[in-house]
VEXDRENRO-406397 format. One record per residue (C-alpha): residue in three letters; y, x, z; residue number from 1. Coordinates in steps of 0.2 Angstrom, whole numbers, plus 5000, padded with zeros to 4 digits. Example, Ala and Ser with C-alpha at 12.3 -4.5 7.8 and 13.67 -1.06 7.14 Angstrom:
SITE residuo    y    x    z num
SITE     ALA 4978 5062 5039   1
SITE     SER 4995 5068 5036   2
This chain:
SITE residuo    y    x    z num
SITE     MET 4947 5033 4973   1
SITE     PRO 4965 5038 4974   2
SITE     ARG 4971 5056 4969   3
SITE     ILE 4988 5065 4970   4
SITE     ARG 4995 5072 4954   5
SITE     VAL 5008 5086 4956   6
SITE     VAL 5018 5095 4942   7
SITE     GLY 5025 5110 4949   8
SITE     GLY 5042 5119 4947   9
SITE     GLN 5054 5107 4954  10
SITE     ARG 5065 5113 4968  11
SITE     LEU 5066 5101 4983  12
SITE     ALA 5083 5096 4989  13
SITE     GLY 5088 5081 5000  14
SITE     GLN 5082 5073 5016  15
SITE     ILE 5065 5069 5023  16
SITE     SER 5062 5058 5039  17
SITE     ILE 5049 5065 5051  18
SITE     SER 5037 5051 5057  19
SITE     GLY 5030 5049 5074  20
SITE     ALA 5016 5062 5079  21
SITE     LYS 4998 5057 5075  22
SITE     ASN 4992 5069 5088  23
SITE     ALA 5003 5061 5101  24
SITE     ALA 5001 5043 5096  25
SITE     LEU 4982 5043 5097  26
SITE     PRO 4980 5048 5116  27
SITE     LEU 4995 5036 5120  28
SITE     MET 4986 5022 5112  29
SITE     ALA 4970 5026 5122  30
SITE     ALA 4981 5026 5138  31
SITE     SER 4984 5007 5135  32
SITE     LEU 4966 5005 5142  33
SITE     LEU 4972 5011 5159  34
SITE     THR 4982 4995 5163  35
SITE     ASP 4980 4976 5162  36
SITE     GLU 4999 4976 5157  37
SITE     THR 5007 4979 5140  38
SITE     LEU 5010 4997 5134  39
SITE     THR 5023 4997 5120  40
SITE     LEU 5024 5012 5109  41
SITE     GLU 5039 5015 5097  42
SITE     ASN 5039 5026 5082  43
SITE     LEU 5021 5023 5078  44
SITE     PRO 5016 5031 5061  45
SITE     ARG 5007 5022 5048  46
SITE     LEU 4991 5032 5046  47
SITE     ALA 4972 5030 5043  48
SITE     ASP 4968 5037 5060  49
SITE     ILE 4980 5025 5069  50
SITE     ALA 4971 5011 5060  51
SITE     THR 4954 5018 5065  52
SITE     LEU 4959 5019 5083  53
SITE     SER 4967 5002 5083  54
SITE     SER 4950 4995 5077  55
SITE     LEU 4941 5003 5091  56
SITE     LEU 4954 4997 5104  57
SITE     GLU 4952 4979 5098  58
SITE     HIS 4933 4981 5100  59
SITE     HIS 4936 4985 5118  60
SITE     GLY 4947 4970 5120  61
SITE     VAL 4965 4976 5118  62
SITE     ALA 4976 4964 5110  63
SITE     ILE 4988 4973 5097  64
SITE     GLU 5004 4966 5090  65
SITE     VAL 5014 4977 5078  66
SITE     ASN 5031 4974 5071  67
SITE     GLY 5046 4984 5064  68
SITE     GLY 5046 4998 5052  69
SITE     ASP 5044 4989 5036  70
SITE     GLY 5056 5001 5027  71
SITE     PRO 5051 5018 5021  72
SITE     ASN 5050 5032 5034  73
SITE     LYS 5053 5020 5049  74
SITE     GLY 5041 5020 5064  75
SITE     ARG 5033 5004 5069  76
SITE     VAL 5033 4996 5087  77
SITE     ALA 5016 4991 5093  78
SITE     HIS 5012 4982 5109  79
SITE     PHE 4995 4986 5117  80
SITE     HIS 4988 4974 5130  81
SITE     ALA 4971 4977 5138  82
SITE     ALA 4971 4962 5150  83
SITE     ASP 4952 4964 5151  84
SITE     ILE 4940 4977 5144  85
SITE     VAL 4927 4966 5136  86
SITE     ASP 4915 4980 5130  87
SITE     THR 4913 4997 5138  88
SITE     THR 4903 5004 5123  89
SITE     ALA 4912 5013 5109  90
SITE     PRO 4900 5011 5094  91
SITE     TYR 4895 5024 5082  92
SITE     ASP 4902 5014 5067  93
SITE     LEU 4919 5015 5074  94
SITE     VAL 4919 5032 5082  95
SITE     ARG 4911 5042 5068  96
SITE     LYS 4927 5041 5058  97
SITE     MET 4938 5051 5069  98
SITE     ARG 4935 5064 5083  99
SITE     ALA 4950 5057 5094 100
SITE     SER 4940 5042 5097 101
SITE     VAL 4932 5051 5112 102
SITE     LEU 4949 5049 5121 103
SITE     VAL 4943 5031 5126 104
SITE     LEU 4930 5039 5137 105
SITE     GLY 4941 5044 5152 106
SITE     PRO 4951 5028 5153 107
SITE     ILE 4937 5016 5151 108
SITE     LEU 4927 5026 5164 109
SITE     ALA 4941 5027 5176 110
SITE     ARG 4945 5008 5175 111
SITE     CYS 4928 5001 5173 112
SITE     GLY 4916 5013 5182 113
SITE     GLU 4906 5015 5166 114
SITE     ALA 4908 5020 5148 115
SITE     ARG 4896 5023 5133 116
SITE     VAL 4904 5032 5119 117
SITE     SER 4896 5038 5103 118
SITE     GLN 4898 5057 5100 119
SITE     PRO 4913 5058 5088 120
SITE     GLY 4915 5063 5070 121
SITE     GLY 4931 5069 5061 122
SITE     CYS 4936 5084 5051 123
SITE     ALA 4923 5097 5047 124
SITE     ILE 4933 5112 5053 125
SITE     GLY 4922 5118 5067 126
SITE     THR 4910 5112 5080 127
SITE     ARG 4923 5107 5092 128
SITE     PRO 4911 5101 5106 129
SITE     VAL 4916 5088 5119 130
SITE     ASP 4907 5098 5133 131
SITE     LEU 4924 5102 5142 132
SITE     HIS 4927 5083 5142 133
SITE     LEU 4911 5080 5150 134
SITE     LYS 4911 5094 5162 135
SITE     GLY 4928 5089 5168 136
SITE     LEU 4923 5071 5171 137
SITE     GLN 4908 5077 5181 138
SITE     GLU 4920 5087 5192 139
SITE     LEU 4928 5070 5196 140
SITE     GLY 4911 5063 5201 141
SITE     ALA 4905 5055 5185 142
SITE     GLU 4887 5055 5181 143
SITE     ILE 4884 5060 5163 144
SITE     GLU 4869 5058 5151 145
SITE     LEU 4867 5060 5133 146
SITE     ASP 4855 5048 5125 147
SITE     GLY 4853 5043 5107 148
SITE     GLY 4869 5051 5101 149
SITE     TYR 4879 5042 5115 150
SITE     ILE 4888 5049 5130 151
SITE     GLU 4884 5038 5145 152
SITE     ALA 4896 5040 5159 153
SITE     ARG 4895 5031 5176 154
SITE     ALA 4906 5031 5192 155
SITE     PRO 4901 5015 5201 156
SITE     ASN 4911 5019 5216 157
SITE     GLY 4926 5026 5205 158
SITE     LEU 4931 5043 5201 159
SITE     VAL 4937 5055 5214 160
SITE     GLY 4950 5069 5213 161
SITE     GLY 4943 5087 5210 162
SITE     GLN 4948 5104 5202 163
SITE     VAL 4944 5107 5184 164
SITE     VAL 4945 5124 5177 165
SITE     PHE 4945 5124 5158 166
SITE     PRO 4936 5140 5151 167
SITE     PHE 4948 5139 5136 168
SITE     VAL 4962 5128 5132 169
SITE     SER 4957 5111 5125 170
SITE     VAL 4970 5098 5120 171
SITE     GLY 4958 5083 5120 172
SITE     ALA 4949 5088 5136 173
SITE     THR 4966 5090 5145 174
SITE     GLU 4972 5073 5139 175
SITE     ASN 4955 5064 5143 176
SITE     LEU 4955 5071 5161 177
SITE     MET 4974 5067 5163 178
SITE     MET 4970 5049 5159 179
SITE     ALA 4954 5048 5170 180
SITE     ALA 4962 5057 5185 181
SITE     ALA 4977 5045 5185 182
SITE     LEU 4966 5031 5192 183
SITE     ALA 4954 5043 5203 184
SITE     LYS 4955 5043 5221 185
SITE     GLY 4964 5058 5228 186
SITE     ARG 4971 5074 5219 187
SITE     THR 4965 5082 5203 188
SITE     THR 4971 5099 5198 189
SITE     LEU 4968 5104 5180 190
SITE     LEU 4969 5123 5178 191
SITE     ASN 4971 5132 5161 192
SITE     ALA 4977 5115 5154 193
SITE     ALA 4984 5113 5137 194
SITE     ARG 5003 5114 5136 195
SITE     GLU 5006 5106 5118 196
SITE     PRO 5021 5094 5116 197
SITE     GLU 5008 5080 5112 198
SITE     VAL 5000 5083 5129 199
SITE     GLN 5017 5083 5137 200
SITE     ASP 5021 5067 5128 201
SITE     LEU 5006 5058 5136 202
SITE     GLY 5010 5065 5153 203
SITE     HIS 5028 5057 5152 204
SITE     CYS 5021 5041 5146 205
SITE     LEU 5008 5040 5160 206
SITE     GLN 5022 5044 5172 207
SITE     ALA 5032 5029 5165 208
SITE     MET 5016 5019 5168 209
SITE     GLY 5016 5024 5187 210
SITE     ALA 5005 5039 5187 211
SITE     GLN 5009 5053 5199 212
SITE     ILE 5008 5069 5188 213
SITE     GLU 5016 5086 5191 214
SITE     GLY 5016 5102 5181 215
SITE     ILE 5018 5094 5164 216
SITE     GLY 5021 5107 5151 217
SITE     THR 5013 5121 5162 218
SITE     ASP 4995 5127 5162 219
SITE     THR 4992 5119 5179 220
SITE     ILE 4993 5100 5180 221
SITE     THR 4992 5090 5196 222
SITE     ILE 4988 5072 5197 223
SITE     ASP 4987 5061 5212 224
SITE     GLY 4977 5046 5208 225
SITE     VAL 4984 5028 5210 226
SITE     GLU 4975 5011 5212 227
SITE     ALA 4983 5004 5196 228
SITE     LEU 4995 5008 5182 229
SITE     HIS 5008 4996 5175 230
SITE     GLY 5015 4993 5158 231
SITE     ALA 5029 5004 5150 232
SITE     VAL 5039 5007 5134 233
SITE     HIS 5037 5024 5126 234
SITE     SER 5043 5032 5110 235
SITE     VAL 5031 5043 5101 236
SITE     LEU 5038 5061 5099 237
SITE     PRO 5042 5067 5081 238
SITE     ASP 5027 5075 5072 239
SITE     ARG 5029 5094 5073 240
SITE     ILE 5015 5097 5061 241
SITE     GLU 5023 5086 5048 242
SITE     THR 5039 5095 5052 243
SITE     GLY 5031 5112 5048 244
SITE     THR 5023 5105 5033 245
SITE     PHE 5039 5099 5024 246
SITE     ALA 5047 5115 5030 247
SITE     ALA 5034 5125 5020 248
SITE     ALA 5036 5113 5005 249
SITE     ALA 5055 5117 5005 250
SITE     ALA 5051 5135 5006 251
SITE     ILE 5038 5136 4993 252
SITE     THR 5050 5128 4980 253
SITE     GLY 5065 5138 4985 254
SITE     GLY 5073 5122 4991 255
SITE     ASP 5086 5115 5004 256
SITE     VAL 5079 5100 5014 257
SITE     GLU 5085 5092 5030 258
SITE     LEU 5071 5085 5041 259
SITE     LEU 5078 5070 5050 260
SITE     GLY 5072 5067 5068 261
SITE     ALA 5063 5084 5069 262
SITE     ASP 5064 5095 5085 263
SITE     LEU 5066 5113 5083 264
SITE     THR 5060 5117 5100 265
SITE     HIS 5042 5110 5097 266
SITE     ILE 5039 5123 5083 267
SITE     GLY 5047 5139 5090 268
SITE     SER 5033 5151 5085 269
SITE     PHE 5032 5144 5067 270
SITE     VAL 5051 5145 5066 271
SITE     ASP 5050 5164 5071 272
SITE     VAL 5037 5167 5057 273
SITE     MET 5047 5157 5044 274
SITE     LYS 5063 5167 5048 275
SITE     ALA 5054 5183 5046 276
SITE     ALA 5048 5177 5029 277
SITE     GLY 5066 5174 5024 278
SITE     ILE 5068 5155 5027 279
SITE     SER 5082 5148 5037 280
SITE     MET 5078 5134 5049 281
SITE     GLU 5093 5128 5059 282
SITE     PRO 5096 5113 5070 283
SITE     THR 5108 5099 5063 284
SITE     ASP 5115 5084 5071 285
SITE     ALA 5101 5074 5063 286
SITE     GLY 5086 5086 5064 287
SITE     ILE 5083 5103 5056 288
SITE     ARG 5089 5110 5039 289
SITE     VAL 5077 5122 5030 290
SITE     VAL 5084 5133 5016 291
SITE     ALA 5075 5147 5006 292
SITE     ILE 5089 5160 5008 293
SITE     ASN 5084 5173 4994 294
SITE     GLY 5072 5163 4983 295
SITE     ARG 5055 5171 4984 296
SITE     VAL 5048 5172 5002 297
SITE     ALA 5042 5188 5010 298
SITE     GLY 5024 5191 5015 299
SITE     VAL 5022 5190 5034 300
SITE     ASP 5007 5190 5046 301
SITE     ALA 5003 5175 5057 302
SITE     MET 4989 5172 5070 303
SITE     THR 4985 5155 5077 304
SITE     GLU 4985 5152 5096 305
SITE     PRO 4986 5138 5108 306
SITE     TYR 5004 5132 5111 307
SITE     PRO 5017 5139 5112 308
SITE     GLY 5008 5150 5099 309
SITE     PHE 5007 5148 5080 310
SITE     PRO 4999 5130 5077 311
SITE     THR 4981 5130 5069 312
SITE     ASP 4987 5114 5061 313
SITE     LEU 5000 5124 5051 314
SITE     GLN 4989 5138 5046 315
SITE     ALA 4983 5131 5029 316
SITE     GLN 5001 5126 5024 317
SITE     PHE 5008 5143 5029 318
SITE     MET 4994 5151 5019 319
SITE     ALA 4999 5141 5004 320
SITE     LEU 5017 5148 5006 321
SITE     MET 5010 5166 5007 322
SITE     THR 5001 5164 4991 323
SITE     VAL 5017 5166 4981 324
SITE     ALA 5026 5178 4993 325
SITE     ASP 5033 5195 4989 326
SITE     GLY 5020 5206 4997 327
SITE     ALA 5005 5203 5007 328
SITE     ALA 5001 5193 5023 329
SITE     MET 4987 5193 5035 330
SITE     VAL 4983 5175 5042 331
SITE     THR 4971 5175 5057 332
SITE     GLU 4963 5159 5063 333
SITE     THR 4957 5160 5082 334
SITE     ILE 4955 5141 5086 335
SITE     PHE 4942 5134 5073 336
SITE     GLU 4929 5144 5065 337
SITE     ASN 4928 5134 5049 338
SITE     ARG 4946 5132 5045 339
SITE     PHE 4947 5143 5029 340
SITE     MET 4939 5130 5017 341
SITE     HIS 4955 5128 5007 342
SITE     VAL 4954 5146 5002 343
SITE     PRO 4942 5143 4987 344
SITE     GLU 4953 5129 4981 345
SITE     LEU 4969 5140 4982 346
SITE     ALA 4959 5153 4973 347
SITE     ARG 4956 5140 4959 348
SITE     MET 4975 5140 4957 349
SITE     GLY 4976 5159 4955 350
SITE     ALA 4979 5164 4973 351
SITE     ASN 4973 5181 4978 352
SITE     ILE 4965 5179 4995 353
SITE     THR 4951 5190 5003 354
SITE     LEU 4942 5183 5018 355
SITE     HIS 4935 5194 5032 356
SITE     GLY 4928 5185 5047 357
SITE     GLY 4942 5175 5055 358
SITE     SER 4956 5183 5045 359
SITE     ALA 4962 5181 5027 360
SITE     LEU 4972 5194 5017 361
SITE     VAL 4984 5185 5006 362
SITE     ARG 4992 5195 4992 363
SITE     GLY 5006 5186 4985 364
SITE     VAL 5006 5182 4966 365
SITE     GLU 5021 5178 4954 366
SITE     ARG 5015 5161 4951 367
SITE     LEU 5001 5149 4954 368
SITE     THR 4993 5138 4940 369
SITE     GLY 4989 5120 4942 370
SITE     ALA 4971 5115 4943 371
SITE     PRO 4960 5101 4949 372
SITE     VAL 4956 5104 4967 373
SITE     MET 4946 5096 4981 374
SITE     ALA 4953 5092 4999 375
SITE     THR 4941 5097 5012 376
SITE     ASP 4950 5092 5028 377
SITE     LEU 4967 5085 5033 378
SITE     ARG 4978 5100 5034 379
SITE     ALA 4969 5109 5019 380
SITE     SER 4973 5094 5008 381
SITE     VAL 4991 5095 5011 382
SITE     SER 4991 5114 5008 383
SITE     LEU 4984 5110 4991 384
SITE     VAL 4999 5098 4988 385
SITE     LEU 5011 5112 4993 386
SITE     ALA 5002 5124 4981 387
SITE     GLY 5004 5111 4967 388
SITE     LEU 5023 5110 4970 389
SITE     ALA 5024 5129 4966 390
SITE     ALA 5011 5130 4952 391
SITE     GLU 5014 5130 4934 392
SITE     GLY 5007 5114 4926 393
SITE     GLU 4998 5100 4933 394
SITE     THR 4988 5100 4949 395
SITE     ILE 4976 5085 4954 396
SITE     VAL 4971 5084 4972 397
SITE     ASN 4955 5074 4975 398
SITE     ARG 4948 5066 4991 399
SITE     VAL 4966 5062 4997 400
SITE     TYR 4958 5051 5011 401
SITE     HIS 4959 5066 5021 402
SITE     LEU 4978 5067 5018 403
SITE     ASP 4981 5049 5023 404
SITE     ARG 4973 5052 5040 405
SITE     GLY 4988 5062 5045 406
SITE     TYR 5003 5060 5033 407
SITE     GLU 5013 5045 5030 408
SITE     ARG 5019 5042 5012 409
SITE     VAL 5019 5060 5009 410
SITE     GLU 5021 5058 4990 411
SITE     GLU 5035 5046 4992 412
SITE     LYS 5044 5058 5004 413
SITE     LEU 5042 5073 4992 414
SITE     ALA 5047 5063 4977 415
SITE     ALA 5063 5057 4985 416
SITE     CYS 5068 5076 4986 417
SITE     GLY 5064 5079 4968 418
SITE     ALA 5046 5083 4967 419
SITE     ASP 5036 5078 4952 420
SITE     ILE 5022 5069 4962 421
SITE     GLU 5013 5053 4962 422
SITE     ARG 4997 5044 4968 423
SITE     ILE 4985 5040 4954 424
SITE     TRP 4970 5028 4954 425
SITE     ASP 4954 5030 4944 426
């Protein structure tokens, strides 16, 4: 099993290329099921989750051709061609590895009139039920049954437009319903829809494929169904979570790093909090420059919220930064109930964190100490790498398969900016 070894104390300086966004690429790949023509995706990252969904799409009959991006930090170009969907069942062995696999449900149901999808797995950061996906599809005329761990959905006469009101914001449900409604008969309105850049990216791709969608980027999305979609070429947007992660890496080491390809407008709330902590994040011709202005950062509070609020996927990384801040910070998680599993591991490194319900009081310490730690989920794993960058001595991060689900060549990118980091094998 691979592990990540980090020896802290090195200031990061240089450039890091930001990869295509995992959370945008996955629904975009699922959208290929909606047409019998070729969907070409540019800037596709090399990630375990991308490989997992590719295997599932191939099971359904999608022919995938990948080329380009052989050099470091270069996105690939992939062609997805679902001329025929040969199997409408998404089996447990493929779906259990990744929660986003449920995104094939809406497209297959819309195109074939039936779909059978295993209930999904993924990170253990909360229950994250798929109820909203299913209730939304029922509003579009689908018949849904749960049987033996599988979601069985049928719409033998096709889906029909309807109004879906989400009781709370759900990125995955919004994406699944957008794809399903694109081929439904009539108009579908999604109320309290997710507004994340990744959702917007899917909407723009669907438009390029011929879908009739209005309200992208707002909480009310209207889709007028069409009989068929066609192929398109679409570039995956840069990963805002990777952007925020490497910004935190620059900050925690007192560094100066330019994030190539990053988009400042995608992480406005994160930038506001970082600036309050004493970190400069300014646009450049090539991306974003991140500079720790006065050395040690100041303790500031943060609360996760749906977009455009502070991203839950940056909470663990920000907490790692606050462990060495001057002062205290209150970090509050409102999206997922189990997303503080990195706290005990940070404590092993000397962090002073007190948990109370959905909030963590982080009292900054002068320095962390390297230790063997265990990754518990995707974002928690990279927060431990960040802590290792600032710690005195050696940190070994175990179970880095979590890390590989969402970060492309993380050790190479950090090492290129001066970090003492490497992947080691038992």
